[in-house]
N, CA, C and O atoms as a GROMACS GRO file, in nm:
protein
  440
    1MET      N    1  16.748   5.739   6.342
    1MET     CA    2  16.829   5.855   6.373
    1MET      C    3  16.764   5.928   6.490
    1MET      O    4  16.648   5.969   6.482
    2ASN      N    5  16.836   5.944   6.597
    2ASN     CA    6  16.782   6.003   6.718
    2ASN      C    7  16.741   6.148   6.698
    2ASN      O    8  16.640   6.191   6.754
    3VAL      N    9  16.816   6.223   6.620
    3VAL     CA   10  16.784   6.364   6.599
    3VAL      C   11  16.650   6.377   6.528
    3VAL      O   12  16.568   6.462   6.564
    4ALA      N   13  16.628   6.294   6.426
    4ALA     CA   14  16.503   6.301   6.350
    4ALA      C   15  16.384   6.262   6.437
    4ALA      O   16  16.274   6.314   6.419
    5GLU      N   17  16.406   6.170   6.529
    5GLU     CA   18  16.297   6.129   6.616
    5GLU      C   19  16.261   6.240   6.714
    5GLU      O   20  16.143   6.261   6.744
    6ASN      N   21  16.361   6.310   6.765
    6ASN     CA   22  16.338   6.411   6.868
    6ASN      C   23  16.301   6.547   6.812
    6ASN      O   24  16.229   6.623   6.876
    7ASP      N   25  16.348   6.579   6.694
    7ASP     CA   26  16.326   6.712   6.636
    7ASP      C   27  16.224   6.701   6.524
    7ASP      O   28  16.253   6.644   6.419
    8THR      N   29  16.106   6.754   6.545
    8THR     CA   30  16.000   6.742   6.444
    8THR      C   31  16.031   6.824   6.319
    8THR      O   32  15.983   6.790   6.211
    9VAL      N   33  16.108   6.930   6.333
    9VAL     CA   34  16.143   7.012   6.217
    9VAL      C   35  16.232   6.933   6.122
    9VAL      O   36  16.208   6.930   6.001
   10VAL      N   37  16.334   6.868   6.178
   10VAL     CA   38  16.424   6.787   6.095
   10VAL      C   39  16.348   6.670   6.034
   10VAL      O   40  16.366   6.638   5.917
   11HIS      N   41  16.264   6.607   6.114
   11HIS     CA   42  16.184   6.495   6.064
   11HIS      C   43  16.093   6.541   5.950
   11HIS      O   44  16.078   6.471   5.850
   12GLY      N   45  16.033   6.658   5.966
   12GLY     CA   46  15.947   6.711   5.860
   12GLY      C   47  16.025   6.742   5.733
   12GLY      O   48  15.976   6.718   5.622
   13MET      N   49  16.146   6.795   5.748
   13MET     CA   50  16.230   6.824   5.630
   13MET      C   51  16.268   6.695   5.558
   13MET      O   52  16.266   6.689   5.435
   14LEU      N   53  16.303   6.592   5.635
   14LEU     CA   54  16.338   6.464   5.574
   14LEU      C   55  16.217   6.403   5.504
   14LEU      O   56  16.230   6.346   5.396
   15GLN      N   57  16.101   6.415   5.565
   15GLN     CA   58  15.978   6.362   5.505
   15GLN      C   59  15.947   6.437   5.375
   15GLN      O   60  15.908   6.375   5.276
   16ASP      N   61  15.963   6.569   5.375
   16ASP     CA   62  15.940   6.649   5.253
   16ASP      C   63  16.037   6.608   5.143
   16ASP      O   64  15.997   6.595   5.027
   17GLU      N   65  16.163   6.589   5.178
   17GLU     CA   66  16.264   6.548   5.080
   17GLU      C   67  16.230   6.409   5.024
   17GLU      O   68  16.246   6.385   4.905
   18TYR      N   69  16.184   6.321   5.110
   18TYR     CA   70  16.145   6.186   5.067
   18TYR      C   71  16.030   6.193   4.966
   18TYR      O   72  16.035   6.128   4.862
   19GLU      N   73  15.929   6.271   4.996
   19GLU     CA   74  15.815   6.286   4.905
   19GLU      C   75  15.856   6.352   4.774
   19GLU      O   76  15.808   6.315   4.667
   20ARG      N   77  15.945   6.451   4.783
   20ARG     CA   78  15.993   6.519   4.662
   20ARG      C   79  16.070   6.421   4.573
   20ARG      O   80  16.056   6.423   4.451
   21CYS      N   81  16.151   6.336   4.634
   21CYS     CA   82  16.228   6.236   4.559
   21CYS      C   83  16.136   6.136   4.490
   21CYS      O   84  16.159   6.097   4.376
   22LEU      N   85  16.030   6.094   4.560
   22LEU     CA   86  15.934   6.002   4.500
   22LEU      C   87  15.866   6.064   4.378
   22LEU      O   88  15.849   5.999   4.276
   23LEU      N   89  15.827   6.191   4.390
   23LEU     CA   90  15.762   6.260   4.278
   23LEU      C   91  15.858   6.278   4.161
   23LEU      O   92  15.820   6.260   4.045
   24ALA      N   93  15.983   6.313   4.191
   24ALA     CA   94  16.082   6.331   4.085
   24ALA      C   95  16.110   6.198   4.014
   24ALA      O   96  16.124   6.194   3.892
   25LEU      N   97  16.118   6.090   4.091
   25LEU     CA   98  16.142   5.958   4.032
   25LEU      C   99  16.026   5.917   3.942
   25LEU      O  100  16.047   5.861   3.834
   26GLU      N  101  15.905   5.943   3.987
   26GLU     CA  102  15.787   5.911   3.906
   26GLU      C  103  15.785   5.990   3.775
   26GLU      O  104  15.753   5.936   3.670
   27ALA      N  105  15.821   6.118   3.782
   27ALA     CA  106  15.825   6.202   3.662
   27ALA      C  107  15.933   6.153   3.566
   27ALA      O  108  15.912   6.151   3.444
   28LEU      N  109  16.048   6.114   3.619
   28LEU     CA  110  16.156   6.063   3.534
   28LEU      C  111  16.116   5.931   3.468
   28LEU      O  112  16.150   5.907   3.352
   29GLU      N  113  16.046   5.846   3.541
   29GLU     CA  114  16.001   5.719   3.483
   29GLU      C  115  15.905   5.742   3.366
   29GLU      O  116  15.913   5.675   3.264
   30ARG      N  117  15.814   5.839   3.383
   30ARG     CA  118  15.722   5.872   3.273
   30ARG      C  119  15.799   5.927   3.153
   30ARG      O  120  15.767   5.896   3.038
   31LYS      N  121  15.900   6.008   3.180
   31LYS     CA  122  15.979   6.068   3.073
   31LYS      C  123  16.058   5.961   2.998
   31LYS      O  124  16.066   5.964   2.875
   32VAL      N  125  16.116   5.866   3.071
   32VAL     CA  126  16.194   5.758   3.008
   32VAL      C  127  16.103   5.668   2.925
   32VAL      O  128  16.144   5.621   2.819
   33ASP      N  129  15.980   5.644   2.970
   33ASP     CA  130  15.888   5.561   2.894
   33ASP      C  131  15.852   5.623   2.759
   33ASP      O  132  15.816   5.551   2.666
   34ALA      N  133  15.861   5.756   2.748
   34ALA     CA  134  15.827   5.824   2.623
   34ALA      C  135  15.939   5.811   2.519
   34ALA      O  136  15.915   5.829   2.399
   35PHE      N  137  16.061   5.780   2.563
   35PHE     CA  138  16.174   5.768   2.471
   35PHE      C  139  16.174   5.631   2.404
   35PHE      O  140  16.116   5.536   2.455
   36PRO      N  141  16.241   5.622   2.287
   36PRO     CA  142  16.249   5.492   2.220
   36PRO      C  143  16.330   5.392   2.304
   36PRO      O  144  16.423   5.430   2.375
   37LYS      N  145  16.291   5.266   2.293
   37LYS     CA  146  16.360   5.161   2.367
   37LYS      C  147  16.464   5.096   2.276
   37LYS      O  148  16.449   5.094   2.154
   38GLY      N  149  16.571   5.044   2.337
   38GLY     CA  150  16.670   4.970   2.261
   38GLY      C  151  16.804   5.041   2.255
   38GLY      O  152  16.826   5.147   2.315
   39ALA      N  153  16.894   4.978   2.180
   39ALA     CA  154  17.029   5.030   2.163
   39ALA      C  155  17.057   5.050   2.015
   39ALA      O  156  17.009   4.975   1.930
   40LEU      N  157  17.135   5.151   1.986
   40LEU     CA  158  17.169   5.184   1.848
   40LEU      C  159  17.295   5.108   1.807
   40LEU      O  160  17.398   5.116   1.874
   41ASN      N  161  17.287   5.036   1.697
   41ASN     CA  162  17.402   4.961   1.645
   41ASN      C  163  17.428   5.001   1.500
   41ASN      O  164  17.342   5.056   1.432
   42VAL      N  165  17.551   4.972   1.456
   42VAL     CA  166  17.590   4.998   1.317
   42VAL      C  167  17.628   4.866   1.254
   42VAL      O  168  17.703   4.787   1.313
   43ARG      N  169  17.578   4.841   1.136
   43ARG     CA  170  17.612   4.720   1.063
   43ARG      C  171  17.686   4.762   0.937
   43ARG      O  172  17.645   4.854   0.866
   44VAL      N  173  17.796   4.694   0.910
   44VAL     CA  174  17.878   4.724   0.792
   44VAL      C  175  17.874   4.602   0.699
   44VAL      O  176  17.897   4.490   0.743
   45LYS      N  177  17.844   4.626   0.572
   45LYS     CA  178  17.838   4.518   0.473
   45LYS      C  179  17.927   4.552   0.354
   45LYS      O  180  17.940   4.668   0.316
   46GLN      N  181  17.987   4.450   0.298
   46GLN     CA  182  18.068   4.465   0.176
   46GLN      C  183  17.991   4.402   0.061
   46GLN      O  184  17.964   4.282   0.060
   47ILE      N  185  17.957   4.486  -0.037
   47ILE     CA  186  17.884   4.438  -0.154
   47ILE      C  187  17.954   4.492  -0.278
   47ILE      O  188  17.968   4.613  -0.296
   48GLY      N  189  17.997   4.402  -0.361
   48GLY     CA  190  18.061   4.442  -0.486
   48GLY      C  191  18.187   4.525  -0.465
   48GLY      O  192  18.214   4.616  -0.543
   49GLY      N  193  18.263   4.497  -0.363
   49GLY     CA  194  18.387   4.570  -0.338
   49GLY      C  195  18.368   4.702  -0.266
   49GLY      O  196  18.466   4.767  -0.230
   50ARG      N  197  18.246   4.742  -0.244
   50ARG     CA  198  18.219   4.867  -0.173
   50ARG      C  199  18.168   4.834  -0.032
   50ARG      O  200  18.107   4.731  -0.008
   51GLN      N  201  18.196   4.926   0.057
   51GLN     CA  202  18.155   4.906   0.196
   51GLN      C  203  18.038   4.997   0.229
   51GLN      O  204  18.045   5.118   0.209
   52TYR      N  205  17.930   4.939   0.279
   52TYR     CA  206  17.812   5.013   0.316
   52TYR      C  207  17.788   4.996   0.467
   52TYR      O  208  17.808   4.888   0.523
   53SER      N  209  17.745   5.103   0.529
   53SER     CA  210  17.711   5.094   0.672
   53SER      C  211  17.572   5.153   0.693
   53SER      O  212  17.531   5.249   0.627
   54TYR      N  213  17.501   5.094   0.786
   54TYR     CA  214  17.370   5.147   0.821
   54TYR      C  215  17.344   5.124   0.969
   54TYR      O  216  17.399   5.033   1.031
   55HIS      N  217  17.258   5.209   1.023
   55HIS     CA  218  17.226   5.204   1.165
   55HIS      C  219  17.093   5.134   1.187
   55HIS      O  220  17.002   5.143   1.104
   56TYR      N  221  17.083   5.066   1.298
   56TYR     CA  222  16.958   5.003   1.334
   56TYR      C  223  16.943   5.002   1.486
   56TYR      O  224  17.040   5.005   1.560
   57LEU      N  225  16.818   4.998   1.528
   57LEU     CA  226  16.784   4.999   1.670
   57LEU      C  227  16.746   4.857   1.711
   57LEU      O  228  16.658   4.796   1.650
   58VAL      N  229  16.813   4.806   1.812
   58VAL     CA  230  16.786   4.672   1.863
   58VAL      C  231  16.707   4.685   1.992
   58VAL      O  232  16.750   4.751   2.086
   59ALA      N  233  16.590   4.623   1.995
   59ALA     CA  234  16.505   4.629   2.114
   59ALA      C  235  16.437   4.495   2.134
   59ALA      O  236  16.418   4.418   2.041
   60ARG      N  237  16.402   4.470   2.257
   60ARG     CA  238  16.331   4.346   2.290
   60ARG      C  239  16.182   4.374   2.300
   60ARG      O  240  16.140   4.468   2.367
   61GLU      N  241  16.103   4.292   2.231
   61GLU     CA  242  15.958   4.298   2.238
   61GLU      C  243  15.911   4.161   2.285
   61GLU      O  244  15.904   4.066   2.208
   62GLY      N  245  15.879   4.153   2.413
   62GLY     CA  246  15.844   4.023   2.470
   62GLY      C  247  15.967   3.936   2.476
   62GLY      O  248  16.067   3.973   2.536
   63SER      N  249  15.960   3.820   2.413
   63SER     CA  250  16.076   3.730   2.412
   63SER      C  251  16.158   3.744   2.284
   63SER      O  252  16.261   3.679   2.269
   64ARG      N  253  16.113   3.828   2.192
   64ARG     CA  254  16.182   3.846   2.065
   64ARG      C  255  16.273   3.967   2.066
   64ARG      O  256  16.247   4.065   2.137
   65VAL      N  257  16.380   3.960   1.987
   65VAL     CA  258  16.468   4.075   1.966
   65VAL      C  259  16.436   4.130   1.828
   65VAL      O  260  16.441   4.057   1.728
   66VAL      N  261  16.404   4.259   1.822
   66VAL     CA  262  16.362   4.322   1.698
   66VAL      C  263  16.467   4.423   1.655
   66VAL      O  264  16.510   4.506   1.734
   67ASN      N  265  16.508   4.416   1.526
   67ASN     CA  266  16.601   4.512   1.467
   67ASN      C  267  16.521   4.604   1.376
   67ASN      O  268  16.449   4.558   1.287
   68ARG      N  269  16.533   4.734   1.398
   68ARG     CA  270  16.459   4.831   1.318
   68ARG      C  271  16.557   4.926   1.251
   68ARG      O  272  16.636   4.992   1.319
   69HIS      N  273  16.554   4.934   1.120
   69HIS     CA  274  16.644   5.019   1.043
   69HIS      C  275  16.614   5.167   1.074
   69HIS      O  276  16.498   5.207   1.083
   70ILE      N  277  16.721   5.247   1.089
   70ILE     CA  278  16.707   5.390   1.116
   70ILE      C  279  16.764   5.467   0.996
   70ILE      O  280  16.883   5.456   0.968
   71PRO      N  281  16.681   5.544   0.926
   71PRO     CA  282  16.732   5.625   0.815
   71PRO      C  283  16.830   5.731   0.864
   71PRO      O  284  16.823   5.776   0.978
   72LYS      N  285  16.923   5.770   0.776
   72LYS     CA  286  17.024   5.870   0.814
   72LYS      C  287  16.962   6.002   0.856
   72LYS      O  288  17.019   6.072   0.940
   73VAL      N  289  16.848   6.036   0.801
   73VAL     CA  290  16.782   6.161   0.834
   73VAL      C  291  16.737   6.162   0.980
   73VAL      O  292  16.742   6.266   1.046
   74GLN      N  293  16.694   6.049   1.031
   74GLN     CA  294  16.642   6.040   1.168
   74GLN      C  295  16.752   6.014   1.270
   74GLN      O  296  16.727   6.023   1.391
   75LEU      N  297  16.872   5.983   1.225
   75LEU     CA  298  16.979   5.942   1.315
   75LEU      C  299  17.018   6.048   1.419
   75LEU      O  300  17.029   6.012   1.537
   76PRO      N  301  17.041   6.176   1.384
   76PRO     CA  302  17.079   6.274   1.487
   76PRO      C  303  16.973   6.290   1.596
   76PRO      O  304  17.006   6.300   1.714
   77ALA      N  305  16.846   6.294   1.557
   77ALA     CA  306  16.739   6.310   1.656
   77ALA      C  307  16.732   6.188   1.748
   77ALA      O  308  16.710   6.202   1.868
   78LEU      N  309  16.749   6.070   1.691
   78LEU     CA  310  16.743   5.948   1.771
   78LEU      C  311  16.860   5.941   1.869
   78LEU      O  312  16.843   5.900   1.984
   79LYS      N  313  16.978   5.982   1.825
   79LYS     CA  314  17.094   5.983   1.914
   79LYS      C  315  17.071   6.077   2.032
   79LYS      O  316  17.108   6.046   2.145
   80LYS      N  317  17.010   6.193   2.004
   80LYS     CA  318  16.978   6.288   2.111
   80LYS      C  319  16.880   6.227   2.211
   80LYS      O  320  16.898   6.239   2.332
   81GLN      N  321  16.778   6.161   2.158
   81GLN     CA  322  16.678   6.100   2.245
   81GLN      C  323  16.739   5.989   2.331
   81GLN      O  324  16.707   5.979   2.450
   82LEU      N  325  16.825   5.907   2.273
   82LEU     CA  326  16.887   5.799   2.349
   82LEU      C  327  16.982   5.854   2.455
   82LEU      O  328  16.991   5.799   2.565
   83ALA      N  329  17.053   5.962   2.423
   83ALA     CA  330  17.142   6.024   2.522
   83ALA      C  331  17.061   6.083   2.637
   83ALA      O  332  17.100   6.071   2.753
   84GLU      N  333  16.949   6.147   2.606
   84GLU     CA  334  16.862   6.202   2.709
   84GLU      C  335  16.804   6.092   2.795
   84GLU      O  336  16.794   6.106   2.917
   85ARG      N  337  16.765   5.981   2.732
   85ARG     CA  338  16.712   5.867   2.807
   85ARG      C  339  16.816   5.812   2.904
   85ARG      O  340  16.784   5.780   3.019
   86ASP      N  341  16.941   5.800   2.858
   86ASP     CA  342  17.047   5.749   2.945
   86ASP      C  343  17.076   5.846   3.059
   86ASP      O  344  17.105   5.802   3.171
   87ARG      N  345  17.069   5.975   3.033
   87ARG     CA  346  17.090   6.074   3.138
   87ARG      C  347  16.979   6.064   3.243
   87ARG      O  348  17.005   6.071   3.363
   88CYS      N  349  16.856   6.047   3.197
   88CYS     CA  350  16.743   6.032   3.290
   88CYS      C  351  16.757   5.904   3.372
   88CYS      O  352  16.727   5.905   3.492
   89ARG      N  353  16.800   5.797   3.311
   89ARG     CA  354  16.819   5.672   3.385
   89ARG      C  355  16.926   5.687   3.493
   89ARG      O  356  16.912   5.634   3.603
   90GLN      N  357  17.033   5.760   3.461
   90GLN     CA  358  17.137   5.785   3.560
   90GLN      C  359  17.082   5.867   3.677
   90GLN      O  360  17.112   5.840   3.793
   91GLU      N  361  17.001   5.965   3.645
   91GLU     CA  362  16.939   6.048   3.748
   91GLU      C  363  16.842   5.965   3.833
   91GLU      O  364  16.831   5.986   3.953
   92MET      N  365  16.772   5.870   3.769
   92MET     CA  366  16.682   5.782   3.841
   92MET      C  367  16.758   5.696   3.943
   92MET      O  368  16.710   5.675   4.054
   93ARG      N  369  16.875   5.648   3.904
   93ARG     CA  370  16.956   5.568   3.997
   93ARG      C  371  16.992   5.650   4.120
   93ARG      O  372  16.989   5.600   4.232
   94THR      N  373  17.027   5.777   4.098
   94THR     CA  374  17.062   5.865   4.209
   94THR      C  375  16.943   5.884   4.302
   94THR      O  376  16.957   5.876   4.424
   95TYR      N  377  16.825   5.908   4.245
   95TYR     CA  378  16.705   5.926   4.328
   95TYR      C  379  16.670   5.799   4.404
   95TYR      O  380  16.628   5.805   4.519
   96LYS      N  381  16.686   5.683   4.340
   96LYS     CA  382  16.656   5.557   4.409
   96LYS      C  383  16.747   5.536   4.529
   96LYS      O  384  16.702   5.492   4.635
   97LYS      N  385  16.875   5.568   4.514
   97LYS     CA  386  16.968   5.557   4.627
   97LYS      C  387  16.929   5.653   4.738
   97LYS      O  388  16.933   5.617   4.856
   98ARG      N  389  16.891   5.774   4.702
   98ARG     CA  390  16.851   5.873   4.801
   98ARG      C  391  16.724   5.829   4.873
   98ARG      O  392  16.712   5.849   4.994
   99ILE      N  393  16.630   5.771   4.800
   99ILE     CA  394  16.506   5.724   4.861
   99ILE      C  395  16.534   5.612   4.962
   99ILE      O  396  16.477   5.612   5.071
  100VAL      N  397  16.621   5.520   4.926
  100VAL     CA  398  16.657   5.411   5.018
  100VAL      C  399  16.720   5.470   5.144
  100VAL      O  400  16.688   5.426   5.255
  101TYR      N  401  16.807   5.567   5.129
  101TYR     CA  402  16.872   5.630   5.244
  101TYR      C  403  16.769   5.699   5.334
  101TYR      O  404  16.773   5.685   5.456
  102LEU      N  405  16.678   5.774   5.272
  102LEU     CA  406  16.576   5.845   5.349
  102LEU      C  407  16.480   5.748   5.418
  102LEU      O  408  16.434   5.774   5.529
  103GLU      N  409  16.449   5.635   5.352
  103GLU     CA  410  16.364   5.535   5.415
  103GLU      C  411  16.430   5.479   5.541
  103GLU      O  412  16.362   5.452   5.641
  104LYS      N  413  16.561   5.462   5.536
  104LYS     CA  414  16.632   5.415   5.656
  104LYS      C  415  16.627   5.521   5.766
  104LYS      O  416  16.604   5.488   5.883
  105LEU      N  417  16.648   5.646   5.730
  105LEU     CA  418  16.644   5.753   5.830
  105LEU      C  419  16.507   5.768   5.893
  105LEU      O  420  16.494   5.786   6.014
  106LEU      N  421  16.404   5.760   5.809
  106LEU     CA  422  16.269   5.780   5.857
  106LEU      C  423  16.203   5.650   5.907
  106LEU      O  424  16.090   5.651   5.955
  107ARG      N  425  16.278   5.540   5.895
  107ARG     CA  426  16.229   5.408   5.936
  107ARG      C  427  16.099   5.371   5.866
  107ARG      O  428  16.003   5.325   5.927
  108ILE      N  429  16.099   5.393   5.735
  108ILE     CA  430  15.986   5.356   5.650
  108ILE      C  431  16.018   5.220   5.591
  108ILE      O  432  16.124   5.202   5.532
  109PRO      N  433  15.927   5.123   5.606
  109PRO     CA  434  15.956   4.991   5.547
  109PRO      C  435  15.962   5.003   5.395
  109PRO      O  436  15.869   5.054   5.333
  110GLY      N  437  16.072   4.955   5.335
  110GLY     CA  438  16.092   4.968   5.190
  110GLY      C  439  16.054   4.851   5.121
  110GLY      O  440  16.065   4.845   4.999
   0.00000   0.00000   0.00000
């Protein structure tokens, strides 16, 4: 971008925004790592004419897929955590796109 090359103020602002985005992305990655991994599923079983349902968390550990039962008491808190994790991941995608754009403007090898 010719303006950024010629105007040190604009170049400095773009550089500051780039560094701020990197820091925000790093903080979001740390926050996402603290949340539980996996997806919440519901399994329904019919036993003795009655229908039972229970929730479980499906996650990958290495090459294995692990199912972990979630008690009803823990379910609301877990749903909140998973929703927050998904919101953070969406925000991370936005920051990654912005970083790529700023790298192009500042001609930083990505």
